[in-house]
C-alpha positions, 0 to 999 in steps of 0.5 A: 465524306472527310477522313477522321484525320482531316476531321481532327486537322479541321478541328485543329485549325479551328481551335487556332483560329479562335484562340488566336482572334479572341484577343481581337476583341480589343475592337470592341473597345478601340478602333486600332489593333496593336502590333502584336495583334497585327502579326497574329493576323499576319500569322494566322492568314499566312500560317494556316488554312485561313489564307488558302483561297483568301485573297486578301483579308480586311478588317474595318473600323465602325467609321470605315477605317481599315485597321488590318490588312496585309498592305500596310499602305491601307491600315489608317486609311478611311474610306467611304461607307456604302450600303453593305458595309451598314448592314454589316454593322446592323449584324447582317452577313453581306456578300457580293461579287465586286468589280473592285471599282471601289478605291480600297480595291486598287491593289485587287485591281491589278491582278483581278477583275471579279472577286466575292466580297464577304 
């Protein structure tokens, strides 16, 4: 069972996450993030518990364009949409063990053979 101290820490992390990501609502009306939003995501992934255990964090637009990635070379690139992506657009949470054979996983393939994609 977690201690009271760890529950407080989790609560702080959740509050930090939600206060920072509330600005991402701009994606509802735009396909791009501002440089301030990208910097906030960088800090969130690199400076909080969210980034622990996460290999890579990407945000996609509805048309398959990468709007956030720690790999800046991916931002703005568009990739083919697959069935799993289409399901997420309909509100379904999809998780899969990926063999990383898709083009957008080139850097990950260099280090890992498979990863969980959510």
